[in-house]
C-alpha positions as CSV (number, residue, x, y, z in Angstrom):
1,X,118.6,-157.0,58.6
2,X,116.6,-157.1,61.7
3,X,114.0,-155.7,62.6
4,X,113.7,-152.9,65.6
5,X,111.3,-152.0,67.9
6,X,111.6,-148.7,66.0
7,X,110.4,-149.9,62.8
8,X,106.7,-150.9,61.5
9,X,106.6,-155.1,61.0
10,X,102.9,-155.1,59.1
11,X,101.9,-154.1,55.7
12,X,100.2,-150.5,55.2
13,X,100.3,-147.6,58.3
14,X,97.5,-149.4,60.2
15,X,99.9,-152.3,60.3
16,X,102.4,-150.4,62.6
17,X,102.9,-152.2,65.4
18,X,106.2,-150.0,66.7
19,X,104.9,-148.7,69.5
20,X,105.2,-151.6,72.2
21,X,105.9,-148.9,75.2
22,X,102.5,-147.1,74.0
23,X,100.7,-150.5,73.3
24,X,97.5,-150.7,75.5
25,X,97.5,-154.3,76.8
26,X,94.0,-154.2,77.4
27,X,93.2,-154.4,74.0
28,X,94.7,-157.9,74.1
29,X,90.9,-159.4,74.9
30,X,89.6,-157.6,72.1
31,X,92.6,-158.4,69.4
32,X,91.5,-162.0,70.7
33,X,88.0,-161.4,69.5
34,X,88.8,-159.9,66.2
35,X,91.3,-162.5,65.4
36,X,88.7,-165.4,66.1
37,X,86.2,-163.6,64.1
38,X,83.8,-163.2,67.2
39,X,81.3,-159.9,67.9
40,X,82.4,-157.2,70.2
41,X,80.1,-155.8,72.6
42,X,79.7,-152.4,73.4
43,X,82.1,-152.5,76.6
44,X,84.5,-153.2,73.9
45,X,83.3,-150.4,71.9
46,X,84.3,-148.0,74.9
47,X,87.6,-149.2,75.2
48,X,88.2,-148.7,71.6
49,X,86.9,-145.5,72.1
50,X,88.9,-144.5,75.4
51,X,92.2,-146.1,74.7
52,X,94.9,-143.7,73.9
53,X,96.4,-146.2,71.7
54,X,94.8,-145.4,68.5
55,X,97.0,-147.5,66.1
56,X,95.8,-150.7,67.9
57,X,92.5,-149.8,67.1
58,X,93.5,-148.9,63.4
59,X,95.4,-152.2,63.2
60,X,92.5,-154.0,64.2
61,X,90.2,-152.1,61.7
62,X,92.7,-153.1,59.2
63,X,92.6,-156.9,60.3
64,X,88.7,-157.1,59.3
65,X,89.0,-154.8,56.2
66,X,91.8,-157.1,55.0
67,X,90.2,-159.9,55.7
68,X,87.1,-158.9,53.8
69,X,88.9,-157.3,51.0
70,X,93.0,-157.8,51.0
71,X,95.8,-156.2,52.3
72,X,97.4,-153.3,51.0
73,X,100.7,-154.6,48.7
74,X,99.2,-157.8,48.8
75,X,96.4,-157.6,46.0
76,X,94.1,-155.7,48.2
77,X,91.2,-154.0,46.4
78,X,89.3,-150.4,47.1
79,X,86.1,-149.5,45.3
80,X,85.2,-146.3,43.5
81,X,82.6,-145.4,41.4
82,X,81.6,-142.8,38.8
83,X,78.0,-141.3,39.6
84,X,76.2,-138.0,39.8
85,X,74.4,-136.3,42.3
86,X,71.2,-134.7,42.0
87,X,69.5,-132.8,44.7
88,X,65.9,-132.5,43.8
89,X,65.2,-129.9,46.0
90,X,66.5,-127.8,49.2
91,X,62.7,-126.6,50.5
92,X,62.0,-128.4,53.4
93,X,59.6,-128.5,55.9
94,X,62.2,-129.2,58.7
95,X,64.5,-127.2,60.4
96,X,67.1,-129.3,61.9
97,X,69.7,-127.7,63.8
98,X,72.6,-129.3,62.6
99,X,71.5,-129.1,58.8
100,X,72.9,-125.9,56.3
101,X,71.0,-127.6,53.5
102,X,67.4,-126.6,53.7
103,X,65.5,-123.5,52.7
104,X,62.3,-122.1,53.5
105,X,60.0,-122.0,50.2
106,X,60.7,-117.9,49.3
107,X,64.1,-117.8,50.9
108,X,67.3,-116.7,48.8
109,X,69.0,-119.7,47.4
110,X,65.6,-122.3,47.1
111,X,65.2,-124.7,44.4
112,X,63.1,-127.2,43.3
113,X,63.9,-128.8,39.8
114,X,61.6,-129.3,37.1
115,X,62.0,-132.9,34.9
116,X,63.9,-130.7,31.7
117,X,66.7,-130.2,34.3
118,X,66.5,-133.9,35.5
119,X,66.5,-135.0,32.1
120,X,69.7,-132.7,31.4
121,X,71.3,-134.0,34.8
122,X,70.9,-137.6,33.3
123,X,72.1,-136.9,30.0
124,X,75.5,-135.2,31.8
125,X,75.5,-138.2,34.2
126,X,75.4,-141.1,30.9
127,X,78.0,-138.8,29.0
128,X,80.5,-139.1,31.8
129,X,79.8,-142.7,31.8
130,X,78.0,-142.8,35.2
131,X,76.8,-145.8,36.7
132,X,74.7,-144.4,39.3
133,X,72.3,-141.2,39.9
134,X,72.4,-140.4,43.6
135,X,69.0,-138.2,44.1
136,X,68.1,-136.9,47.6
137,X,66.2,-133.5,48.7
138,X,64.4,-131.8,51.6
139,X,61.2,-132.5,53.0
140,X,59.0,-130.4,50.1
141,X,55.5,-129.5,51.9
142,X,54.2,-128.5,48.4
143,X,55.2,-131.2,45.9
144,X,52.6,-133.6,45.3
145,X,53.1,-137.6,45.4
146,X,53.1,-138.0,41.9
147,X,56.2,-135.8,41.3
148,X,58.5,-138.7,43.1
149,X,57.7,-141.7,40.8
150,X,57.9,-139.0,38.0
151,X,61.6,-138.2,39.2
152,X,62.6,-141.7,39.1
153,X,60.6,-142.9,36.0
154,X,62.5,-140.0,34.4
155,X,66.1,-140.4,35.4
156,X,65.3,-144.6,34.5
157,X,63.7,-143.7,30.7
158,X,66.0,-140.7,29.7
159,X,68.9,-143.1,30.8
160,X,67.9,-146.0,28.6
161,X,67.1,-143.6,25.7
162,X,70.8,-143.0,25.7
163,X,71.5,-146.5,26.0
164,X,72.3,-146.6,29.9
165,X,71.5,-148.8,32.5
166,X,71.7,-145.9,34.9
167,X,70.9,-146.9,38.6
168,X,68.9,-145.2,40.5
169,X,69.6,-144.6,44.4
170,X,66.9,-142.3,46.0
171,X,65.2,-141.1,48.7
172,X,66.8,-141.2,52.7
173,X,64.2,-143.2,55.0
174,X,63.0,-139.7,56.3
175,X,61.9,-138.5,52.8
176,X,60.1,-141.9,51.7
177,X,57.9,-141.2,55.0
178,X,57.2,-138.0,53.8
179,X,55.9,-139.5,50.7
180,X,53.8,-141.8,52.7
181,X,52.3,-139.0,54.3
182,X,51.9,-136.6,51.2
183,X,50.4,-139.5,49.4
184,X,48.1,-140.3,52.3
185,X,48.9,-143.9,53.3
186,X,50.6,-143.2,56.3
187,X,48.6,-144.2,59.2
188,X,49.1,-144.8,62.9
189,X,51.8,-142.0,63.2
190,X,51.1,-141.5,66.7
191,X,50.2,-145.4,67.4
192,X,52.7,-147.1,69.9
193,X,50.8,-150.3,69.7
194,X,51.5,-153.4,67.2
195,X,48.9,-152.2,64.9
196,X,50.2,-148.7,64.7
197,X,53.7,-150.0,63.7
198,X,51.8,-152.5,61.2
199,X,49.7,-149.8,59.5
200,X,53.1,-147.2,59.3
201,X,54.8,-150.0,57.8
202,X,52.2,-150.6,55.2
203,X,52.2,-147.3,53.8
204,X,56.0,-147.2,53.8
205,X,55.7,-150.6,51.8
206,X,53.3,-149.0,49.2
207,X,55.6,-146.1,48.8
208,X,58.4,-148.4,48.4
209,X,57.0,-150.6,45.9
210,X,55.6,-147.6,43.8
211,X,58.9,-146.5,43.4
212,X,60.3,-149.6,42.8
213,X,57.9,-149.9,39.7
214,X,59.2,-146.7,38.5
215,X,62.5,-147.7,38.8
216,X,64.0,-147.0,42.1
217,X,67.0,-149.4,42.6
218,X,68.1,-149.0,46.3
219,X,68.1,-146.6,49.3
220,X,70.6,-144.3,50.3
221,X,71.6,-144.3,54.1
222,X,70.8,-140.7,54.7
223,X,68.6,-139.4,57.7
224,X,69.6,-141.9,60.5
225,X,71.6,-139.1,62.2
226,X,72.1,-140.9,65.5
227,X,69.7,-143.1,67.2
228,X,68.9,-141.8,70.2
229,X,66.0,-139.9,71.8
230,X,67.8,-137.2,73.5
231,X,69.8,-136.6,70.8
232,X,66.7,-136.5,68.4
233,X,64.9,-134.3,70.5
234,X,67.7,-131.4,70.8
235,X,69.4,-131.5,67.1
236,X,66.4,-132.7,64.5
237,X,63.2,-132.8,66.3
238,X,60.4,-133.4,64.1
239,X,62.7,-136.3,62.1
240,X,61.5,-139.9,62.4
241,X,62.8,-141.7,65.1
242,X,65.4,-144.7,65.0
243,X,62.6,-147.4,65.0
244,X,60.8,-145.8,62.2
245,X,63.7,-145.5,60.0
246,X,64.8,-148.6,60.7
247,X,61.5,-150.0,59.5
248,X,61.8,-148.2,56.3
249,X,64.8,-149.8,55.6
250,X,63.5,-153.4,56.8
251,X,60.2,-152.6,54.3
252,X,63.0,-151.8,51.6
253,X,65.1,-155.4,52.3
254,X,61.9,-157.3,51.9
255,X,61.1,-155.7,48.8
256,X,64.6,-157.0,47.6
257,X,66.1,-153.2,47.7
258,X,69.5,-153.1,49.3
259,X,69.9,-150.1,51.3
260,X,73.1,-147.9,53.1
261,X,73.7,-146.9,56.5
262,X,75.2,-143.8,58.0
263,X,75.9,-142.4,61.2
264,X,76.5,-138.5,61.6
265,X,78.8,-137.9,64.5
266,X,80.6,-135.1,66.1
267,X,77.8,-132.7,67.6
268,X,75.9,-133.2,70.7
269,X,76.1,-136.7,71.0
270,X,78.3,-139.1,73.1
271,X,80.7,-141.6,71.9
272,X,78.3,-144.5,73.9
273,X,75.5,-143.0,71.7
274,X,77.6,-143.8,68.7
275,X,78.0,-147.5,69.6
276,X,74.5,-148.0,70.6
277,X,73.7,-146.7,67.2
278,X,76.1,-149.1,65.4
279,X,74.6,-152.1,67.5
280,X,71.1,-151.1,66.4
281,X,72.0,-151.4,62.8
282,X,74.3,-154.3,63.4
283,X,70.5,-156.0,64.8
284,X,69.1,-154.8,61.8
285,X,71.3,-156.1,59.5
286,X,71.2,-159.6,61.4
287,X,67.4,-159.5,60.6
288,X,68.0,-158.9,57.0
289,X,70.9,-161.4,56.5
290,X,68.8,-164.3,58.1
291,X,66.0,-163.4,55.2
292,X,68.4,-163.7,52.5
293,X,69.6,-167.0,54.1
294,X,66.3,-168.4,55.0
295,X,65.1,-168.0,51.2
296,X,68.3,-168.8,49.7
297,X,70.5,-171.1,51.5
298,X,69.0,-173.7,54.1
299,X,70.8,-173.8,57.4
300,X,73.3,-171.0,56.5
301,X,76.0,-169.5,59.3
302,X,74.8,-167.0,61.3
303,X,75.3,-163.6,59.2
304,X,77.8,-162.0,61.1
305,X,79.8,-165.4,61.1
306,X,79.5,-165.0,57.3
307,X,80.8,-161.5,57.2
308,X,84.0,-162.1,59.6
309,X,85.0,-164.9,57.6
310,X,85.6,-163.0,54.5
311,X,82.5,-164.7,52.6
312,X,79.8,-162.1,52.4
313,X,81.3,-159.6,50.0
314,X,79.1,-161.0,47.3
315,X,76.0,-158.5,46.0
316,X,72.9,-159.8,47.7
317,X,69.7,-158.4,47.2
318,X,68.1,-157.0,50.5
319,X,70.4,-156.0,53.1
320,X,72.2,-152.8,54.1
321,X,75.8,-152.6,51.9
322,X,77.9,-150.3,53.7
323,X,78.0,-148.3,56.6
324,X,79.0,-144.3,55.9
325,X,80.4,-142.7,59.1
326,X,79.7,-138.9,58.7
327,X,81.3,-136.0,60.7
328,X,79.3,-132.9,61.3
329,X,80.1,-129.8,60.2
330,X,79.3,-126.8,62.5
331,X,79.6,-124.2,60.2
332,X,76.6,-122.5,58.9
333,X,74.1,-124.3,61.4
334,X,72.2,-123.6,64.5
335,X,75.3,-125.9,66.3
336,X,77.9,-123.5,64.7
337,X,78.9,-123.0,68.7
338,X,80.7,-126.5,68.5
339,X,83.7,-127.7,67.2
340,X,83.0,-130.9,65.1
341,X,84.8,-133.7,65.4
342,X,88.8,-133.7,64.9
343,X,91.1,-135.8,61.9
344,X,91.6,-138.6,64.9
345,X,88.1,-138.6,66.3
346,X,87.3,-139.2,62.2
347,X,89.6,-141.9,61.9
348,X,89.2,-143.5,65.4
349,X,85.2,-143.6,64.5
350,X,85.2,-145.1,61.0
351,X,87.8,-147.5,62.3
352,X,85.4,-148.6,65.3
353,X,82.6,-149.0,63.0
354,X,84.2,-151.4,61.0
355,X,85.2,-153.3,64.1
356,X,81.5,-153.1,65.6
357,X,79.4,-153.9,62.2
358,X,81.0,-157.3,61.7
359,X,77.8,-158.4,59.4
360,X,78.4,-155.0,57.0
361,X,80.6,-155.8,54.0
362,X,81.7,-152.5,52.9
363,X,82.8,-149.3,55.1
364,X,82.7,-146.4,53.0
365,X,85.1,-143.5,53.6
366,X,83.0,-140.9,51.9
367,X,86.2,-138.2,50.2
368,X,83.7,-135.3,50.1
369,X,83.0,-135.2,54.0
370,X,86.3,-136.4,54.6
371,X,88.8,-135.1,52.2
372,X,90.5,-136.9,50.0
373,X,93.8,-137.4,51.5
374,X,91.5,-138.9,54.9
375,X,89.9,-141.2,53.2
376,X,93.4,-142.6,51.9
377,X,94.5,-143.1,55.3
378,X,91.1,-144.1,56.5
379,X,91.3,-147.4,53.6
380,X,94.5,-148.3,55.7
381,X,92.1,-148.2,58.7
382,X,88.8,-150.0,58.1
383,X,87.6,-148.7,54.7
384,X,87.2,-150.3,51.8
385,X,85.5,-147.9,49.6
386,X,85.8,-143.9,48.9
387,X,82.8,-143.0,46.7
388,X,82.8,-141.5,43.4
389,X,83.2,-138.6,41.3
390,X,80.1,-137.0,42.5
391,X,80.3,-133.5,40.7
392,X,77.5,-131.4,42.3
393,X,77.2,-132.1,46.5
394,X,75.0,-129.5,48.6
395,X,73.7,-131.7,51.6
396,X,77.0,-130.9,53.4
397,X,80.3,-130.4,52.8
398,X,84.0,-129.5,54.0
399,X,83.3,-125.6,55.1
400,X,84.4,-123.2,52.5
401,X,83.4,-120.1,54.1
402,X,80.0,-118.6,53.3
403,X,76.8,-120.2,53.5
404,X,76.2,-120.4,49.9
405,X,79.6,-121.1,48.7
406,X,79.9,-123.2,45.1
407,X,79.4,-127.0,46.0
408,X,80.7,-128.3,43.0
409,X,83.3,-130.8,44.2
410,X,84.5,-133.0,41.6
411,X,87.2,-135.2,41.1
412,X,88.0,-137.4,37.7
413,X,88.3,-141.1,37.8
414,X,92.4,-141.0,37.5
415,X,92.2,-139.1,40.7
416,X,90.4,-141.5,42.7
417,X,92.1,-144.4,41.0
418,X,95.9,-142.5,42.4
419,X,94.3,-141.8,45.5
420,X,93.6,-145.6,45.9
421,X,97.1,-146.8,44.5
422,X,98.8,-144.6,46.6
423,X,97.3,-146.0,49.9
424,X,98.8,-149.3,48.9
425,X,95.5,-150.9,46.7
426,X,94.1,-151.8,43.5
427,X,91.3,-149.5,42.5
428,X,88.1,-151.3,41.6
429,X,85.4,-149.2,39.6
430,X,82.0,-150.8,41.2
431,X,78.4,-150.2,40.7
432,X,75.8,-149.4,43.0
433,X,75.5,-153.1,44.3
434,X,79.5,-153.4,44.5
435,X,79.6,-155.2,41.3
436,X,82.8,-154.7,39.5
437,X,82.5,-152.4,36.3
438,X,84.0,-153.4,33.1
439,X,84.1,-150.4,30.3
440,X,84.6,-150.6,26.5
441,X,87.8,-149.4,25.5
442,X,86.8,-147.9,22.5
443,X,84.0,-145.8,24.5
444,X,84.7,-145.8,28.0
445,X,81.0,-144.4,28.2
446,X,80.1,-147.9,27.4
447,X,80.4,-150.1,30.8
448,X,78.6,-153.6,32.0
449,X,78.3,-154.8,35.5
450,X,79.6,-158.6,36.3
């Protein structure tokens, strides 16, 4: 039987090229770049955002995703993990307009966890077979510096006591700077000179070094929001700017810590500002991968070329691991008058992130904020990871009505695996560093990473 113009000819939803009459020929030049593994420009990104031909945008993102991780129905893989979130406190000195999470010290719903609570959460995580604890919180104005290394060491020590090598992924770049301030090692905060920046980075490095000694394994990507001064001043004034956020991650990379990156979109930012954000992350990743190559493989290929060729999916220390596009939910925040992004905007932004960030090995469709059905669709449009079992997540979430609605958002492993299989991919359990996890048939709680 011949294939008609009304039938899809590629693998997966994003491979459906049965839209000849609606196909945007302006994308042909972008398609040629993608097929050759060439880097896209901001102007290419503008076109990807404005074209009505979203199917071609998704198809192009799927081309890159499948090059790195395999195509649906043809041995392609998608990742999930077994993790648990531990928010140590929601008390915060800031009052960001987009944030529904923060509370002031005496406000109803405010909490700060003690070490007994932390140990109990670790026990639950180990019993569930988790490979990761993800811990972040507000910028607590009263907790001492000593609380934070104690938090990390308590997680690690309790996990070891229970026979688990639980990975601690903790503290956004915003929190790291806050810790440097309360530890009184953050200097040059208002000094725009090279000396001021060097002083700031020295304090950041000290904090990260101490946390690493306590058992910190990696940094999450939160707090990036959108790298733009206009957006910063209007929506989250008081937070660190993009240069400091990037410096925190640079220092983490220099210490051999892998980190994640995020972008919070769909509020007051413009699409062009999202693209600039992606470009800044891409440039920082070039720096990180160049350092990795310089210290390990003399004469290595340019970092973005390596990833585009599908050879940079191995765990490598000291770099960004994944980009996580996060849609803004207006409910309960000071920006609740805004509509927030649509489903198509979510899909398009994730696909563009896959195309623009050619030196990132992974793109995560964070199911907690995208919903599991949307995450399935995103696997066919650029994503290769849907995150994990989670259990509790109260930073932000798909709106549930009341401001203090329950934050229990857990799925089991079977549900994650089924979602991935239904999208056409082989589910692969990973640890935090994207190593394949193997489990003991007799005791599923026992695991090892490849």
